[in-house]
A tleap script that builds the chain and sets N, CA, C and O, in Angstrom:
source leaprc.protein.ff14SB
mol = sequence {
  NMET PRO CYS SER CYS ARG ALA ARG PHE THR
  SER ARG SER LEU PRO ASN ASP LEU PRO LEU
  ALA LEU LEU ALA ARG SER LYS ASP ALA ILE
  GLY GLY TRP TYR ALA VAL PHE ARG GLU GLN
  ASP GLU THR VAL ALA PHE VAL CYS GLY LEU
  ALA ALA PRO LEU ALA GLY MET ASP ALA ALA
  LEU PHE LYS ARG ILE CYS THR SER LEU VAL
  GLY GLU VAL ALA GLU VAL GLU ARG SER LEU
  ARG ALA ARG GLY LEU CLEU
}
set mol.1.N position { -53.401 -35.290 17.828 }
set mol.1.CA position { -53.377 -36.701 18.101 }
set mol.1.C position { -54.417 -37.014 19.164 }
set mol.1.O position { -54.097 -36.984 20.352 }
set mol.2.N position { -55.625 -37.308 18.786 }
set mol.2.CA position { -56.660 -37.601 19.782 }
set mol.2.C position { -56.740 -39.087 20.125 }
set mol.2.O position { -56.455 -39.955 19.300 }
set mol.3.N position { -57.132 -39.346 21.351 }
set mol.3.CA position { -57.394 -40.708 21.817 }
set mol.3.C position { -58.718 -40.651 22.567 }
set mol.3.O position { -58.817 -40.001 23.608 }
set mol.4.N position { -59.723 -41.322 22.047 }
set mol.4.CA position { -61.080 -41.192 22.555 }
set mol.4.C position { -61.417 -42.232 23.614 }
set mol.4.O position { -61.076 -43.408 23.482 }
set mol.5.N position { -62.086 -41.786 24.657 }
set mol.5.CA position { -62.626 -42.679 25.676 }
set mol.5.C position { -63.862 -43.361 25.094 }
set mol.5.O position { -64.613 -42.739 24.343 }
set mol.6.N position { -64.078 -44.622 25.429 }
set mol.6.CA position { -65.211 -45.365 24.869 }
set mol.6.C position { -66.540 -45.012 25.521 }
set mol.6.O position { -67.591 -45.354 24.980 }
set mol.7.N position { -66.526 -44.343 26.657 }
set mol.7.CA position { -67.767 -43.994 27.351 }
set mol.7.C position { -68.507 -42.898 26.596 }
set mol.7.O position { -67.894 -41.963 26.081 }
set mol.8.N position { -69.819 -43.021 26.535 }
set mol.8.CA position { -70.686 -42.007 25.930 }
set mol.8.C position { -71.772 -41.685 26.936 }
set mol.8.O position { -72.282 -42.573 27.619 }
set mol.9.N position { -72.121 -40.420 27.024 }
set mol.9.CA position { -73.116 -39.984 27.990 }
set mol.9.C position { -74.152 -39.104 27.314 }
set mol.9.O position { -73.843 -38.364 26.381 }
set mol.10.N position { -75.379 -39.191 27.792 }
set mol.10.CA position { -76.397 -38.229 27.394 }
set mol.10.C position { -76.371 -37.113 28.430 }
set mol.10.O position { -75.676 -37.217 29.440 }
set mol.11.N position { -77.117 -36.061 28.185 }
set mol.11.CA position { -77.148 -34.967 29.157 }
set mol.11.C position { -77.685 -35.440 30.508 }
set mol.11.O position { -77.339 -34.878 31.547 }
set mol.12.N position { -78.518 -36.461 30.492 }
set mol.12.CA position { -79.084 -36.977 31.743 }
set mol.12.C position { -78.167 -37.962 32.456 }
set mol.12.O position { -78.237 -38.096 33.677 }
set mol.13.N position { -77.307 -38.654 31.709 }
set mol.13.CA position { -76.468 -39.673 32.337 }
set mol.13.C position { -75.058 -39.179 32.669 }
set mol.13.O position { -74.291 -39.898 33.311 }
set mol.14.N position { -74.710 -37.976 32.247 }
set mol.14.CA position { -73.370 -37.445 32.500 }
set mol.14.C position { -73.199 -37.129 33.985 }
set mol.14.O position { -73.917 -36.280 34.512 }
set mol.15.N position { -72.270 -37.789 34.669 }
set mol.15.CA position { -72.033 -37.483 36.078 }
set mol.15.C position { -71.560 -36.034 36.234 }
set mol.15.O position { -70.703 -35.568 35.484 }
set mol.16.N position { -72.120 -35.341 37.201 }
set mol.16.CA position { -71.802 -33.919 37.391 }
set mol.16.C position { -70.327 -33.659 37.628 }
set mol.16.O position { -69.809 -32.616 37.229 }
set mol.17.N position { -69.646 -34.591 38.271 }
set mol.17.CA position { -68.244 -34.378 38.625 }
set mol.17.C position { -67.259 -34.724 37.506 }
set mol.17.O position { -66.086 -34.359 37.582 }
set mol.18.N position { -67.715 -35.411 36.488 }
set mol.18.CA position { -66.789 -35.926 35.471 }
set mol.18.C position { -66.075 -34.838 34.661 }
set mol.18.O position { -64.852 -34.907 34.537 }
set mol.19.N position { -66.764 -33.846 34.107 }
set mol.19.CA position { -66.034 -32.840 33.319 }
set mol.19.C position { -64.941 -32.130 34.129 }
set mol.19.O position { -63.837 -31.918 33.629 }
set mol.20.N position { -65.246 -31.769 35.363 }
set mol.20.CA position { -64.247 -31.099 36.199 }
set mol.20.C position { -63.086 -32.031 36.533 }
set mol.20.O position { -61.930 -31.610 36.550 }
set mol.21.N position { -63.397 -33.296 36.799 }
set mol.21.CA position { -62.340 -34.268 37.105 }
set mol.21.C position { -61.390 -34.441 35.920 }
set mol.21.O position { -60.177 -34.535 36.104 }
set mol.22.N position { -61.942 -34.482 34.702 }
set mol.22.CA position { -61.092 -34.636 33.515 }
set mol.22.C position { -60.253 -33.386 33.275 }
set mol.22.O position { -59.088 -33.477 32.889 }
set mol.23.N position { -60.847 -32.226 33.503 }
set mol.23.CA position { -60.066 -30.989 33.366 }
set mol.23.C position { -58.916 -30.969 34.367 }
set mol.23.O position { -57.806 -30.558 34.029 }
set mol.24.N position { -59.175 -31.408 35.591 }
set mol.24.CA position { -58.125 -31.455 36.613 }
set mol.24.C position { -57.017 -32.428 36.211 }
set mol.24.O position { -55.840 -32.162 36.455 }
set mol.25.N position { -57.389 -33.555 35.595 }
set mol.25.CA position { -56.389 -34.523 35.139 }
set mol.25.C position { -55.507 -33.935 34.037 }
set mol.25.O position { -54.349 -34.325 33.893 }
set mol.26.N position { -56.048 -33.010 33.269 }
set mol.26.CA position { -55.307 -32.449 32.136 }
set mol.26.C position { -54.025 -31.758 32.567 }
set mol.26.O position { -53.076 -31.679 31.788 }
set mol.27.N position { -53.981 -31.258 33.792 }
set mol.27.CA position { -52.772 -30.553 34.235 }
set mol.27.C position { -51.591 -31.501 34.416 }
set mol.27.O position { -50.438 -31.076 34.356 }
set mol.28.N position { -51.875 -32.785 34.636 }
set mol.28.CA position { -50.798 -33.761 34.840 }
set mol.28.C position { -50.578 -34.683 33.644 }
set mol.28.O position { -49.593 -35.421 33.607 }
set mol.29.N position { -51.474 -34.649 32.675 }
set mol.29.CA position { -51.374 -35.537 31.511 }
set mol.29.C position { -50.534 -34.872 30.419 }
set mol.29.O position { -50.371 -33.652 30.400 }
set mol.30.N position { -50.011 -35.684 29.522 }
set mol.30.CA position { -49.254 -35.138 28.396 }
set mol.30.C position { -50.181 -34.405 27.428 }
set mol.30.O position { -49.756 -33.499 26.711 }
set mol.31.N position { -51.433 -34.802 27.417 }
set mol.31.CA position { -52.438 -34.156 26.571 }
set mol.31.C position { -53.518 -33.538 27.433 }
set mol.31.O position { -53.433 -33.557 28.661 }
set mol.32.N position { -54.517 -32.998 26.797 }
set mol.32.CA position { -55.622 -32.407 27.522 }
set mol.32.C position { -56.931 -33.082 27.161 }
set mol.32.O position { -57.102 -33.573 26.045 }
set mol.33.N position { -57.858 -33.105 28.116 }
set mol.33.CA position { -59.180 -33.685 27.894 }
set mol.33.C position { -60.126 -32.626 27.362 }
set mol.33.O position { -60.080 -31.473 27.790 }
set mol.34.N position { -60.978 -33.012 26.437 }
set mol.34.CA position { -62.037 -32.127 25.962 }
set mol.34.C position { -63.260 -32.961 25.596 }
set mol.34.O position { -63.165 -34.161 25.340 }
set mol.35.N position { -64.405 -32.294 25.578 }
set mol.35.CA position { -65.673 -32.968 25.293 }
set mol.35.C position { -66.056 -32.754 23.843 }
set mol.35.O position { -65.797 -31.699 23.266 }
set mol.36.N position { -66.679 -33.771 23.260 }
set mol.36.CA position { -67.173 -33.702 21.887 }
set mol.36.C position { -68.648 -34.083 21.910 }
set mol.36.O position { -69.007 -35.170 22.362 }
set mol.37.N position { -69.498 -33.189 21.422 }
set mol.37.CA position { -70.925 -33.485 21.339 }
set mol.37.C position { -71.209 -34.111 19.986 }
set mol.37.O position { -70.858 -33.553 18.947 }
set mol.38.N position { -71.847 -35.278 20.004 }
set mol.38.CA position { -72.180 -35.982 18.765 }
set mol.38.C position { -73.663 -35.753 18.470 }
set mol.38.O position { -74.535 -36.301 19.144 }
set mol.39.N position { -73.930 -34.943 17.463 }
set mol.39.CA position { -75.312 -34.592 17.138 }
set mol.39.C position { -76.145 -35.785 16.710 }
set mol.39.O position { -77.336 -35.845 17.016 }
set mol.40.N position { -75.537 -36.747 15.998 }
set mol.40.CA position { -76.308 -37.863 15.460 }
set mol.40.C position { -77.014 -38.676 16.543 }
set mol.40.O position { -78.111 -39.182 16.308 }
set mol.41.N position { -76.412 -38.812 17.717 }
set mol.41.CA position { -77.080 -39.558 18.789 }
set mol.41.C position { -77.205 -38.750 20.080 }
set mol.41.O position { -77.583 -39.285 21.123 }
set mol.42.N position { -76.888 -37.464 20.001 }
set mol.42.CA position { -76.999 -36.529 21.133 }
set mol.42.C position { -76.269 -37.029 22.379 }
set mol.42.O position { -76.798 -36.989 23.489 }
set mol.43.N position { -75.048 -37.495 22.166 }
set mol.43.CA position { -74.221 -37.940 23.279 }
set mol.43.C position { -72.958 -37.099 23.372 }
set mol.43.O position { -72.564 -36.416 22.426 }
set mol.44.N position { -72.346 -37.171 24.524 }
set mol.44.CA position { -71.080 -36.495 24.769 }
set mol.44.C position { -70.010 -37.566 24.922 }
set mol.44.O position { -70.189 -38.543 25.649 }
set mol.45.N position { -68.915 -37.371 24.237 }
set mol.45.CA position { -67.751 -38.243 24.363 }
set mol.45.C position { -66.594 -37.399 24.870 }
set mol.45.O position { -66.557 -36.189 24.647 }
set mol.46.N position { -65.661 -38.026 25.544 }
set mol.46.CA position { -64.482 -37.310 26.023 }
set mol.46.C position { -63.250 -37.836 25.308 }
set mol.46.O position { -63.098 -39.039 25.096 }
set mol.47.N position { -62.383 -36.918 24.944 }
set mol.47.CA position { -61.198 -37.228 24.156 }
set mol.47.C position { -59.983 -36.621 24.855 }
set mol.47.O position { -60.036 -35.488 25.334 }
set mol.48.N position { -58.906 -37.369 24.909 }
set mol.48.CA position { -57.637 -36.853 25.400 }
set mol.48.C position { -56.760 -36.659 24.164 }
set mol.48.O position { -56.541 -37.600 23.401 }
set mol.49.N position { -56.271 -35.464 23.974 }
set mol.49.CA position { -55.492 -35.205 22.773 }
set mol.49.C position { -54.373 -34.212 23.010 }
set mol.49.O position { -54.306 -33.541 24.040 }
set mol.50.N position { -53.514 -34.145 22.040 }
set mol.50.CA position { -52.383 -33.230 22.085 }
set mol.50.C position { -52.200 -32.636 20.704 }
set mol.50.O position { -52.121 -33.362 19.713 }
set mol.51.N position { -52.134 -31.335 20.639 }
set mol.51.CA position { -51.831 -30.660 19.378 }
set mol.51.C position { -50.335 -30.357 19.385 }
set mol.51.O position { -49.861 -29.523 20.157 }
set mol.52.N position { -49.614 -31.035 18.530 }
set mol.52.CA position { -48.165 -30.864 18.474 }
set mol.52.C position { -47.727 -30.825 17.020 }
set mol.52.O position { -48.242 -31.580 16.195 }
set mol.53.N position { -46.783 -29.955 16.700 }
set mol.53.CA position { -46.281 -29.936 15.324 }
set mol.53.C position { -45.500 -31.215 15.022 }
set mol.53.O position { -44.702 -31.677 15.838 }
set mol.54.N position { -45.738 -31.771 13.854 }
set mol.54.CA position { -45.045 -33.005 13.482 }
set mol.54.C position { -43.626 -32.741 12.995 }
set mol.54.O position { -42.780 -33.636 13.016 }
set mol.55.N position { -43.370 -31.524 12.560 }
set mol.55.CA position { -42.024 -31.189 12.090 }
set mol.55.C position { -41.019 -31.371 13.221 }
set mol.55.O position { -41.182 -30.809 14.304 }
set mol.56.N position { -40.006 -32.139 12.966 }
set mol.56.CA position { -38.972 -32.367 13.955 }
set mol.56.C position { -39.284 -33.482 14.941 }
set mol.56.O position { -38.453 -33.807 15.789 }
set mol.57.N position { -40.473 -34.073 14.841 }
set mol.57.CA position { -40.824 -35.152 15.758 }
set mol.57.C position { -40.292 -36.473 15.197 }
set mol.57.O position { -40.557 -36.826 14.048 }
set mol.58.N position { -39.546 -37.185 16.020 }
set mol.58.CA position { -39.045 -38.483 15.563 }
set mol.58.C position { -39.984 -39.595 16.033 }
set mol.58.O position { -40.920 -39.354 16.795 }
set mol.59.N position { -39.721 -40.791 15.574 }
set mol.59.CA position { -40.594 -41.935 15.875 }
set mol.59.C position { -40.659 -42.220 17.371 }
set mol.59.O position { -41.718 -42.587 17.879 }
set mol.60.N position { -39.562 -42.060 18.078 }
set mol.60.CA position { -39.540 -42.339 19.513 }
set mol.60.C position { -40.432 -41.370 20.281 }
set mol.60.O position { -41.159 -41.784 21.184 }
set mol.61.N position { -40.385 -40.101 19.935 }
set mol.61.CA position { -41.234 -39.112 20.596 }
set mol.61.C position { -42.699 -39.350 20.252 }
set mol.61.O position { -43.564 -39.271 21.124 }
set mol.62.N position { -42.977 -39.640 18.987 }
set mol.62.CA position { -44.354 -39.920 18.575 }
set mol.62.C position { -44.904 -41.123 19.349 }
set mol.62.O position { -46.045 -41.090 19.811 }
set mol.63.N position { -44.111 -42.171 19.491 }
set mol.63.CA position { -44.533 -43.358 20.235 }
set mol.63.C position { -44.770 -43.020 21.697 }
set mol.63.O position { -45.745 -43.488 22.285 }
set mol.64.N position { -43.906 -42.223 22.289 }
set mol.64.CA position { -44.068 -41.848 23.701 }
set mol.64.C position { -45.352 -41.053 23.914 }
set mol.64.O position { -46.066 -41.279 24.890 }
set mol.65.N position { -45.646 -40.134 23.015 }
set mol.65.CA position { -46.884 -39.347 23.112 }
set mol.65.C position { -48.097 -40.260 22.987 }
set mol.65.O position { -49.008 -40.202 23.813 }
set mol.66.N position { -48.111 -41.099 21.960 }
set mol.66.CA position { -49.253 -42.004 21.752 }
set mol.66.C position { -49.441 -42.946 22.925 }
set mol.66.O position { -50.569 -43.163 23.368 }
set mol.67.N position { -48.357 -43.506 23.432 }
set mol.67.CA position { -48.429 -44.417 24.570 }
set mol.67.C position { -48.973 -43.700 25.802 }
set mol.67.O position { -49.760 -44.269 26.558 }
set mol.68.N position { -48.557 -42.463 26.003 }
set mol.68.CA position { -49.041 -41.683 27.145 }
set mol.68.C position { -50.528 -41.384 27.028 }
set mol.68.O position { -51.261 -41.486 28.012 }
set mol.69.N position { -50.980 -41.013 25.828 }
set mol.69.CA position { -52.404 -40.729 25.627 }
set mol.69.C position { -53.248 -41.975 25.852 }
set mol.69.O position { -54.282 -41.913 26.516 }
set mol.70.N position { -52.815 -43.102 25.305 }
set mol.70.CA position { -53.547 -44.358 25.486 }
set mol.70.C position { -53.571 -44.743 26.967 }
set mol.70.O position { -54.599 -45.195 27.471 }
set mol.71.N position { -52.466 -44.572 27.656 }
set mol.71.CA position { -52.412 -44.879 29.086 }
set mol.71.C position { -53.345 -44.002 29.897 }
set mol.71.O position { -54.005 -44.482 30.819 }
set mol.72.N position { -53.405 -42.736 29.568 }
set mol.72.CA position { -54.309 -41.803 30.254 }
set mol.72.C position { -55.760 -42.214 30.048 }
set mol.72.O position { -56.536 -42.246 31.004 }
set mol.73.N position { -56.132 -42.524 28.822 }
set mol.73.CA position { -57.508 -42.942 28.539 }
set mol.73.C position { -57.813 -44.259 29.255 }
set mol.73.O position { -58.902 -44.419 29.806 }
set mol.74.N position { -56.878 -45.195 29.255 }
set mol.74.CA position { -57.087 -46.477 29.930 }
set mol.74.C position { -57.316 -46.280 31.426 }
set mol.74.O position { -58.162 -46.951 32.017 }
set mol.75.N position { -56.575 -45.371 32.036 }
set mol.75.CA position { -56.738 -45.105 33.465 }
set mol.75.C position { -58.120 -44.510 33.755 }
set mol.75.O position { -58.772 -44.897 34.726 }
set mol.76.N position { -58.561 -43.583 32.925 }
set mol.76.CA position { -59.889 -42.991 33.095 }
set mol.76.C position { -60.970 -44.049 32.876 }
set mol.76.O position { -61.951 -44.093 33.618 }
set mol.77.N position { -60.798 -44.897 31.867 }
set mol.77.CA position { -61.781 -45.943 31.617 }
set mol.77.C position { -61.853 -46.935 32.782 }
set mol.77.O position { -62.942 -47.406 33.110 }
set mol.78.N position { -60.729 -47.261 33.407 }
set mol.78.CA position { -60.746 -48.128 34.596 }
set mol.78.C position { -61.572 -47.482 35.707 }
set mol.78.O position { -62.363 -48.148 36.375 }
set mol.79.N position { -61.379 -46.193 35.890 }
set mol.79.CA position { -62.133 -45.466 36.914 }
set mol.79.C position { -63.633 -45.459 36.597 }
set mol.79.O position { -64.461 -45.665 37.484 }
set mol.80.N position { -63.973 -45.222 35.336 }
set mol.80.CA position { -65.379 -45.221 34.926 }
set mol.80.C position { -65.991 -46.610 35.097 }
set mol.80.O position { -67.135 -46.740 35.533 }
set mol.81.N position { -65.234 -47.634 34.757 }
set mol.81.CA position { -65.725 -49.011 34.900 }
set mol.81.C position { -65.981 -49.338 36.367 }
set mol.81.O position { -66.971 -49.992 36.694 }
set mol.82.N position { -65.096 -48.888 37.250 }
set mol.82.CA position { -65.272 -49.127 38.684 }
set mol.82.C position { -66.525 -48.443 39.219 }
set mol.82.O position { -67.127 -48.906 40.187 }
set mol.83.N position { -66.910 -47.349 38.590 }
set mol.83.CA position { -68.124 -46.623 38.997 }
set mol.83.C position { -69.373 -47.140 38.276 }
set mol.83.O position { -70.476 -46.640 38.499 }
set mol.84.N position { -69.193 -48.134 37.418 }
set mol.84.CA position { -70.326 -48.678 36.673 }
set mol.84.C position { -70.769 -47.808 35.520 }
set mol.84.O position { -71.912 -47.907 35.072 }
set mol.85.N position { -69.879 -46.950 35.028 }
set mol.85.CA position { -70.217 -46.020 33.949 }
set mol.85.C position { -69.705 -46.461 32.582 }
set mol.85.O position { -69.917 -45.775 31.582 }
set mol.86.N position { -69.039 -47.592 32.544 }
set mol.86.CA position { -68.512 -48.095 31.260 }
set mol.86.C position { -68.663 -49.593 31.211 }
set mol.86.O position { -68.284 -50.219 30.222 }
savepdb mol mol.pdb
quit
């Protein structure tokens, strides 16, 4: 279940502290952050996701996971916007 941040960075525009900051956030988030390199435009995107088996998952748990992932991405995007990166 991935939830993608809207920010995109090139190798030159990627803030040095961002990958480590997202990894540090992963310890407290319901999901984990990872980077995705997009070859078509040579940019890096960051995604917060959770790999969970769907068997036995009810609608309430699925909603809680999705809401948590969206909230995590929204918080990171607010931080990026405050830094002028989004």
